[in-house]
N, C-alpha and C positions, 0 to 999 in steps of 0.2 A: 504494500500500500504506500509506504513512504517512498519506495523506489519509483513508483508511477508518478507520484506527486513531484519528486525531484526531476524526473524525466520531463514532465510538462513544464516545470519552472525553467529548466535549462533551455528547452525549446523556445519558450516565450522570450527569454532574455536574448537568445541567439537570433530570433526573428527580429526583435527590435533593433539589435546591433546591425544585422544584415540589411535591414531596410534603410539604414542610414547611409550605407556605402554609395548607392546611386545618387543620393542627394549631395553627399560630400564631393563626389566626382563632379557634379554640376557646379557646385560652389567653387571648386578648384579651377574648373574651366573658365568661369567668369573672372576669377582673380588673375589667372594666366592671361586671359584676353586683354584685360586692362594693362597689365604689366607689359605685354607684347606691344600694344599700341603706343604706350608712352616711350618705350625703348626705340621702337621704329621711328617715332617722331624725332628722337635725339639723333639717331643715325642719319635720318634724312637731312637734319641740320648740318651734320658733318659733311655730307655729300654736297650740299649747297655751298658751304664754306670752301670745300676743295675746288669746286668749279669756279668760284669767284676768284680764287688765287691760282688758277691755271694748273691745277693738279688733275690727273686723269680720273681719279676717284678718291674716296675718303681713305682707302687703304694706302694709296700712294702718299697722301698727305701725312698720314700717321707714321709710315715708315721714314719719311723725311724728317719729321719732328723727333723721332726716336734717336736720330743721329745728331741732333742739335746739341751744342755745348752747354746751353742754358738748362740747369736742372729742372726748373719749373716747366719748361716746354716739354722736356722728356717725361716728366711725371704726368702732365696733361695728356700727352700722347699715349702713355700706358693706360690711363683711365679710359681714354677713347677706345683703345684696342680692347680693353676688358668689356666695354659696352657693346662693341661690335660682336665679340665672341658670345656675350650674353644673348644678343639678338638671335644668333644662330641656334643656341640651345632652346630659346623660347619658340623659335620657328619649328623646331623638331617637336616640341610639346604641342603646338597648335596643329601640326599635321597629325599627330597621334590622336588628338581630341576630335579632329575633323573626320578621320577615316577609321579609327580604331574601335574595337568593341569594348565593352565595360571592363573586362579583365586587363586588356592592354592599357587602358586609361589608368586603372588602379595600379598596375605595375609601374607605370611612368610616375604616378603620383607618390608611390611608396618607396621610390628609389632612395637609398641612403643619402645621396647628394642633395636631394630635394626635401628632406624632412623639415628643414627650417621654413620652407614655404608652406608645407602642410600645417605646421604649428601656427603660422600667421592666418591661414584660412580657417582653422578650427576656432580661433578666437571669436569670430563673428558667426559661427555655425549654430543653427537652431535645429533641434530635433524635429522630424516630420515624417511623413509617409509619402513615398514616391507615387505619383499619379499615373505614370505610364506603365503599360503591361510588362515591359522588359524589366523595369525596376522591381516590380512586385514579384515577378517570376524569379529574378535573381535572389531577392530576399528570402523567399520560401525555400528555394533549392539550397542556398548557402546555409540557411538556418537548419535544415534537415541534416545536411552533411556535418555541420558543426555539432549538432546535437548527437549524432551517431558517434562522432569522434570523441566527444567529451564523455558520453555515457558508456562507451565500449569497455573501459576497464571495470566499471561497476557491474556491467552485465557479465563480463567474463569471470571476474572473481566471485560475484554473487552466485552464479550458476555452479561454479566449482565447489563452493561451500555447501550448497544445497544438495549436491550429489554425494558428498562425503557423509552427510547425516542420514541419507535415505536407507 
């Protein structure tokens, strides 16, 4: 009796947690989109500055500035280079979120290099229920699998003891 109650409780908690994942992925996508747009705006500014000063592109301007003897110009160029590299990483994320399935998006989001972003996203995250069928299906299937995984040791050891006393 207690085992069944525990099983239902574990499933309920797993279902609530699993239903949050599609919502968290959507929040992460919105956060990533804003960050991507802001970074793209900065890099577009670098491109405009490069063209204004007769450089082929922003990369050529940055490479030229990295060779400059003035430390502040080199530091500025390093910051610009980091921003351009960030844009490439963000573009990869935007592509993943545009074409990937829920698991691919979750893997991107949960990558150890991006945990700091996930922490920022979760600060404004509110619990809810996904309203799309794929989110609901994911939640139920993931909750069932998680429930089976968590309850497996209890079932295995519980049945073993019951057989010993029979």
